[in-house]
N, C-alpha and C positions, 0 to 999 in steps of 0.2 A: 504493498500499500504507499503511495505516496502522501508525502505530507505537506498538503496543498496550504496556499495561506490566501486571507481573506481576500488580499486584491486581486489573486488567480481567479476566486470565484464570487463575485460580487453578489449581495444577496436585493431582494424586491426591499424596495422603503417606499413605505407609502406614509398618509396622516391615518393615525389615528384617537377621533373624537375621544373616546373612551380614557384617552391618558391626558386631557387637557387640566390644568391646574385646577380651573372655574369647575368641572366638575367634581371632582378630586375634594376641593372646597366644601361644595354642596352635601357630598357623602360623610364627608368631617362633620358635619354641622347636624347630618339628621343621625350621629352614632356619639352625637353630645361632644362633642370635641369644639375647640375653640381653633382654626384654623389660622394661620400666618394672612394677610394680604397678598389678595392673587397679584392684584396693579403692580406692586413692588415687588417681587418677589426674587429671589433665586434660582433657578429652575436649573436639573441637571439629568440630563438621558442619559443613562449607559447603554450600550451598544446601538451608539443614535443613524450606524449607517452613513447618509451622504444628507445627514442632517433634514429630509423631507418632514419628517412632524413635527421638532422643534423648529421649522424655517417658519412652519406655520403659526403653531402657539407662538414665536416672536411678533409675526405679523399681528395678532390679536391685542398682547400687551407689550406697546412701545416703551414704556416704563421698569419692566421686567429687563433681570439676566440672565441670559438664557445660552447655558452650555451644555455642549453636546462631545463625548468621548465616543470612539471606537478604536479597536485594532486595525480598522483595516482604511491605511491609507490614502488610496487610490479612491473611494468615496471620501473620508473627510474633506478631500482637496478640493473633489466637486462639490461638497457640500456651501465651502468658503467661498468658490468662485460663484453659486449659486446667489449666497447671504450677498457678496458686496455688488452683484449684481441689483437684487431689489434695495441695495443702501441698506441691508440692516442691521447700524451699528450693537446692538444687543444681544447674536448671536456670536458666539465662539465655541469653533469644534477644534476637538484637538486631537491628534492621533495618541491613544494611550492604551496599552492593556488593563486589562482589569486590574489584573496585579500590581501596576503600577501607581494606584491609584493612592495616596494619601492625605496629611492634611493639606496640603500646598493649594489643592482649589478653594479648600474651602467650606463652608459652612451653607447649606442648602435648602431651602423651604419644602422644595417638592423634588421628589427622585422619582422618575420614570423608565420604565423599562418597559418598550414595545417590541412583539415579534409576528412575525405571519406564519400562521398559518395554512398553507398550502397546500 
């Protein structure tokens, strides 16, 4: 078996409405929690691919700070180009393996993970 990298086999990136912090905040409230303000939140998406989902979130929350990490450098690069074309200054996409995540990323109000069931 060959060890293929994420760059060699890109995966589908979609928008997942269920991961939007507005929905997460509503669910938290229904469960009796007091969620952080969504409008100005710090959001982290783990395994963001090319950032499609996170970019969609960032467009609806211009005052939020949206961070995405993924091990696929080519997909991160494509997402960075897309965010630049859309002039989104509140999106940061970083090529990073989950095992490399540490406190240097800071604290986040919402952490999301989306996956496609093909």
